[in-house]
C-alpha positions in Angstrom: -25.3 12.1 6.8 -23.8 15.1 5.0 -20.4 14.0 3.3 -17.2 15.5 3.6 -15.8 18.6 1.9 -13.0 16.6 1.0 -11.5 13.6 2.5 -8.5 12.0 1.9 -7.4 8.4 3.2 -4.3 6.9 3.0 -3.2 9.0 -0.5 0.0 8.1 -1.9 2.0 9.5 -5.0 5.4 8.0 -6.3 7.4 9.4 -9.4 9.6 7.0 -11.0 12.4 7.7 -13.0 15.1 6.1 -14.8 17.2 6.2 -11.9 15.0 6.2 -8.9 11.6 6.7 -7.5 10.4 9.3 -5.4 7.9 9.3 -2.9 5.5 12.6 -3.2 2.8 11.9 -0.8 3.0 8.5 1.8 -0.3 7.9 3.2 -1.7 11.2 3.4 -4.8 11.6 5.3 -7.1 14.4 5.5 -10.5 15.7 6.3 -12.6 18.8 6.1 -16.0 19.0 7.2 -16.7 22.6 7.4 -15.9 25.7 5.1 -12.0 26.5 5.8 -9.4 28.4 4.6 -6.8 26.2 4.8 -2.4 26.9 4.0 -0.1 24.3 2.6 3.7 25.4 2.9 6.7 23.3 2.5 10.1 23.2 0.9 10.1 23.6 -3.1 9.8 20.1 -4.8 8.0 18.5 -1.6 4.7 17.6 -3.6 2.5 21.0 -2.7 1.5 21.8 -6.6 0.9 17.3 -6.8 -1.1 17.3 -3.7 -3.4 20.1 -5.0 -3.6 18.7 -8.6 -4.7 15.1 -7.0 -7.5 16.6 -5.3 -8.3 18.5 -8.4 -8.1 15.2 -10.5 -5.5 16.6 -12.7 -3.2 13.7 -11.8 -4.6 10.6 -10.0 -2.7 8.8 -7.0 -1.2 5.7 -6.9 -3.4 4.4 -3.8 -6.1 5.7 -1.7 -9.1 7.3 -1.2 -10.4 10.8 -2.0 -13.8 11.9 -1.7 -15.3 15.2 -1.8 -18.8 15.5 -1.0 -20.8 13.5 -3.4 -17.5 12.7 -5.5 -15.4 9.6 -5.1 -12.7 10.4 -7.4 -11.0 7.0 -7.3 -14.3 5.7 -9.1 -14.8 8.7 -11.3 -14.4 8.0 -15.2 -13.2 10.9 -17.1 -16.8 12.3 -17.9 -17.2 12.4 -14.0 -13.9 14.0 -13.3 -15.0 16.7 -16.1 -18.3 17.0 -14.1 -16.4 17.5 -10.4 -14.0 19.5 -11.9 -16.6 22.0 -13.4 -19.4 21.9 -10.7 -17.5 21.4 -7.3 -14.0 23.2 -7.9 -12.6 26.3 -8.3 -8.7 26.7 -9.7 -6.6 30.1 -8.9 -3.5 29.7 -10.2 0.3 31.6 -10.4 -0.7 32.6 -13.9 -4.0 33.7 -14.4 -4.7 31.9 -17.9 -7.4 34.7 -18.7 -8.2 34.4 -22.3 -6.5 37.3 -24.3 -9.2 37.6 -26.8 -12.1 38.2 -24.0 -12.4 40.9 -21.9 -12.8 40.1 -18.2 -16.2 39.9 -18.0 -16.2 37.3 -20.7 -13.2 35.2 -19.2 -15.2 35.5 -15.6 -18.7 34.0 -17.8 -16.9 31.5 -19.8 -16.8 28.2 -17.2 -20.6 29.2 -16.6 -21.8 29.1 -20.0 -19.4 25.7 -21.2 -21.4 24.4 -18.2 -25.0 25.6 -19.4 -26.1 28.1 -17.2 -28.5 30.6 -19.2 -26.7 33.8 -20.5 -28.5 36.2 -18.6 -28.0 35.1 -15.2 -24.3 34.5 -15.8 -23.7 37.7 -16.8 -25.4 39.0 -14.1 -23.6 36.6 -12.0 -20.4 37.2 -13.1 -20.8 41.3 -13.0 -21.5 40.9 -9.0 -18.6 39.1 -8.6 -16.3 41.4 -10.4 -17.8 44.3 -8.7 -17.0 42.3 -5.6 -13.2 41.9 -6.3 -13.3 46.1 -7.3 -13.1 45.7 -10.9 -16.6 47.3 -11.7 -14.7 49.8 -13.8 -12.5 47.3 -15.8 -15.4 45.0 -16.9 -14.7 45.5 -20.6 -11.1 45.9 -20.6 -9.3 42.9 -22.0 -6.3 40.8 -20.0 -3.3 42.8 -21.7 -5.3 46.4 -20.5 -5.3 44.9 -17.1 -2.6 44.7 -14.3 -1.1 41.7 -13.4 -3.1 42.2 -9.7 -6.5 43.1 -11.7 -6.0 39.8 -13.6 -5.5 37.7 -10.6 -8.5 39.5 -9.2 -10.2 38.6 -12.3 -9.3 34.9 -12.0 -10.4 34.5 -8.3 -13.9 36.0 -9.7 -13.6 33.3 -12.6 -13.1 30.2 -9.9 -16.4 31.4 -8.1 -19.0 31.7 -11.1 -20.0 27.9 -10.9 -20.6 28.4 -6.9 -18.1 25.5 -6.4 -17.6 24.2 -3.0 -14.0 23.9 -2.9 -11.5 26.6 -4.2 -7.9 25.2 -4.9 -5.0 28.2 -5.2 -1.5 27.5 -6.3 0.9 30.5 -5.1 -2.1 32.8 -6.4 0.1 35.7 -5.4 3.4 34.2 -6.6 3.9 36.6 -10.1 2.7 39.7 -7.8 4.5 42.4 -6.0 4.0 42.6 -2.3 1.3 45.6 -2.9 -0.7 43.8 -5.1 -0.1 40.2 -3.5 -1.7 41.6 -0.4 -4.5 43.3 -2.2 -5.5 40.1 -4.3 -4.9 38.0 -0.8 -7.6 40.3 1.1 -10.0 40.1 -1.5 -9.6 36.3 -2.0 -9.9 35.6 1.6 -12.9 38.0 2.1 -14.6 36.2 -1.1 -14.2 32.7 0.2 -15.8 34.0 3.5 -18.7 35.8 1.7 -19.7 32.9 -0.1 -18.8 30.6 2.8 -16.3 28.2 0.7 -13.2 26.2 1.3 -10.2 27.5 0.3 -7.1 25.2 -0.1 -3.9 27.6 -0.7 -0.2 26.3 -1.7 1.9 29.0 -0.4 5.4 30.4 0.2 4.0 33.4 1.7 4.5 33.2 4.7 2.4 36.1 5.8 -0.8 34.4 3.9 -0.1 31.0 5.6 -0.6 33.0 8.9 -3.5 34.5 8.0 -5.6 30.9 7.2 -7.6 29.2 10.0 -5.0 25.9 9.7 -2.0 25.6 8.4 0.0 22.5 7.5 3.8 21.6 6.4 4.0 19.1 3.4 7.2 17.3 4.7 8.2 13.8 3.7 4.9 13.2 2.1 2.6 14.0 5.2 1.0 16.8 6.3 2.3 18.2 9.7 -0.3 20.8 11.3 1.7 24.1 12.2 
């Protein structure tokens, strides 16, 4: 029996301050069994980024279980979490996080080289991905020579280089003007469809949310299907 792409069961997370405790996630459950595009919306501070970070193994839930493919996050060591993030996940953030001293091509290649893939194979794959995101004429440009939209498109290509099953995107168009946001959205969606990936995207953009297959609102620690 195939394991789900992602299964959260009764996941809870509370942040403790000196004055109070804030319940961010409360017995939250979600199962994704087939490739899908999923948007998560909600008020600022409701815990959307925390939700993604817990799925991504960047933060730890207080309780509950998270299973992603063969990975059971609550049982993983730091080495196991690194392996999970490297091979099962692709991350796209609001800021591109491209390394300024590396070209677009080198930035896209880097995660696969770190994972130990042969350089020739990595380069061919990175070039193909950069063609897919319409950056075939910008391979050897450094981030400072790229527009904001081009940098984010390179970040989309980088997120796919290790052939992950799950892409986590946290406000990936939040720093872009409307025209560039639309371009990045279209390219991101077409890429995850072409490569049959599952995308979970946290966004304030109602246009993006409306164009996903499923949209949830995170409210009072739980996901509500819209």
